N, C-alpha and C positions, 0 to 999 in steps of 0.2 A: 504494500500500500504506500503510495507516494503522497507526501504532504499530510498535514493535519496533526492534531494532538488527541491521542486516545488515553483514557484513564481506565485502570483496572484496580479494584480494591478488595482485599481479603482480610477478614478478622482472623488472625492466625491462632488466637486463643480457642476459637470454636472450630476453625478449619472451614469456615463458610464464607461465601461472597458477602460483601458488606451491603446487602440490599437495603435501600432506603437512605444510605449515607448521602448527604447533600454536598455537592461539589460546585465551586465557582471557578471560572477561568477568566483572568483579567489580562489584558495587554496593558502594560505600564508605560512603555516607551515605544514609539515617539508620542503616542497619545494615550490617555488613560480611558479604557473602555472595557466594560464587562462583556465578554464575547460568548460566555456559556454559563448557565445556571441550571442544574438538574440534579437528579438522584440516581444513584447506582441501582441498576436493575438486578433481577434474580441471577443473571449470568456473571455478575461482578463488574460489569462494564457500564460506563456512562454512554448512553445512547443519545448522541447529539451530533449535529451537522459539523461541528468543529473537528470531529474525528476524520472527516473527509476533506478538511482544509478550509471550510467556510470561515471567513473573517480572519484567517491566519496570515499575517504579514511578517516581515522581518522586524525584530524588536525584542524587548524584554517582557517576560510574562510572569505571572504568579498564579498558582493554583491554590485555592483554599479548600481544605478538607474540614468539614464541620463535625469533628469527632465528639465534641461535647453534646451536641444535639443527638448524635447517634447512640451514645451510651446513656444519656439522661444526665442532667446536671448533678444529681446526688451521687451517681455511680462513677462519674468520669473524672479523671485527673487532667486529661488534655482538653483544651477548648477548641481552638481553631489551629490547624496545622498548615503552615504555608510552605510552598515550594517554588522558588524563583529560578528562572532559567532564561537563556537567550536563544533566539532563533535567528540564524544568519541566512540559511538556505531554506526557503519555504517549500522546496521540492522534497526535502527530507521529511520522513514521518517521525514524530516524537511520541513514543509509547511510554507512559509514566505509571508504573505499577506502585501501589501503596500496600505494604504489609504492616499490620498494626495490632496492638492489644489496647486495653484501656490505660496502659502505663507507658507505652513507647511505640515507635514507628520506624519504618525503613522506607525511604523513597529513592528511586534511581531512574535513569533512563534505560528502558528495556529495549529488546529487539522487536 
């Protein structure tokens, strides 16, 4: 798949996809604009046009994972987990897997 930003999230404590986790994707530079806002589906992925490259241009981005909402305010330690990155070549695909528990997380650029 060429272009786009795809998100995949798994709660590793339960071994299940993070169905219902709210995710926002913001382009920060050269202009500040939210380009995606949605929830992780039953397959663990964010189903949004941004995964096919909609509104993705060269610049700096931030993905916000709303883990506090996912776990509930009384059960969660983490609130909102940010991930900032830069896109220089819009023809490249950026797959961003999130592996997490209520106490920590791992984010990286996947294949």
